[in-house]
C-alpha angles and dihedrals in degrees: 000000000000089000099129098275124116109211130211145158131275090241096058092055092043099248118150105243092192091065092048091050088055089052091051091048090051091049091049090049090055098246090136095038109228116003110165101184143001124194131177126194118185137167094358097312140094100235106164131036123163132166130196141189123270148122129300113235117266118172096210096038125104105280084359088286125146131166119003110234143161105252118220141174094275098048116105112231128200105255093197109187093358078083088072092060091048092049087051090054089052090054088053091050090048089056092046090052094047097246089118121034102207145342086239094068121109112261087234090068085077102033105076094165094054103051091119088069091056094107145086092052094307090113086074093063108110134193088254090057090055092048092051098041091244100116091124092227117137110255134155114200100134100043098065135046118270085233092063132085088217087073105091095222089055097036090058087074093054101058134072101234126105103265093237089055091047091054099042093046089065111109119260103243100167135035107265112260096023110082133042115229115165107234132170083189090071091056094046087058089050089056090053091048090055090050094050095042097048103025086234126110114239093255092054093041094051091045094051101040105026114017100041094051088050092049090244104153101168121057134128131203087190100154111092134160121239093270093051099259109148119238092237094174099062112353105099124112116196139150121264090239089056090048086057090055090058089051092049090051089054092046090053096051095259099319132113120191089345096309119118106228099166130011121271087231091062091051089051092051091047092053097044121089113253117229111286097354095124139126095022119162114208109224114244091009116111096206107103128241123334144188123235131219132162092344093308127109121232130206137152136213137192117238119176089341093306125113114245115197121210126198115184145174110221128202131185113267098029106305111152141169104188122189119194105183098180089055093042087232143127125200125192130192133178125187151155104236097129096147108025122060114281110246104180092109086061087059088051093049099040101040118005101048092045090047094058108087 
């Protein structure tokens, strides 16, 4: 496709195609509910790319399902919370480019319209605290259904306040940097920080400094609040192949096809456990406990007695960018499992990891 990827076969990178065919058959039979795509990149080449049928996302549809379509390589897919990991990358680029001085700055350094909320300990909240979900602000995103207005990330749409105000008005219930509380609100603030620091909205910033260098020419930050603030925590639409490019950039220490897009230091921070962010179970995600870093999830496996580290971006419904550095591999999934448990990690564990020799 002349899009920056070299392609190859499973055989030339020593992956067992029989096992992957079994995985595809199981997906087609519905064992894993709705998987929309599966991509594998290994040893410098895109070697596996498969698309399936399934529903488009629709918030008020049954099971959040809309139109039934055949997904393909050119169809944009809602990335859901994979957007958080991509917003985190944009923060790293903004620091590399000098728009932001440091992750240790107060968030209020870049929120000129919200200085009146810089009180009651909130002035101690840094950019790093937002990246690591340790802002200390009260937020309930995992305790209520994503179909309910009582869930803060949903309720934000059903009130009249500016979303940044809504988030920052929440009481500070923990010292910043000490306690993990999953919050899309944190990431929405990061998007606003990028806008105020660079004078570019997140969609324009990501296009200029991340997507163009990766030869990503179709993306859409289409989800905006009434006042135009971008939903940076879950609003990106992107193709699975382009998700894979982001994974490959991570795998290659911030480079893609020889071009440094983000610093190696940022990749290292993003793949290193932050403070006490350990033993976290992701709701609806049958993958066991994780660590959390700069908006990336961390987990490790044993394969043939060797430790295999996994860094992955995780989105509601089965969206995944999985980086496996010891195997020199990236795996991408998209899906539509918004109500049942997501099972794509089972595909990774039962078929893909055993297939890599």
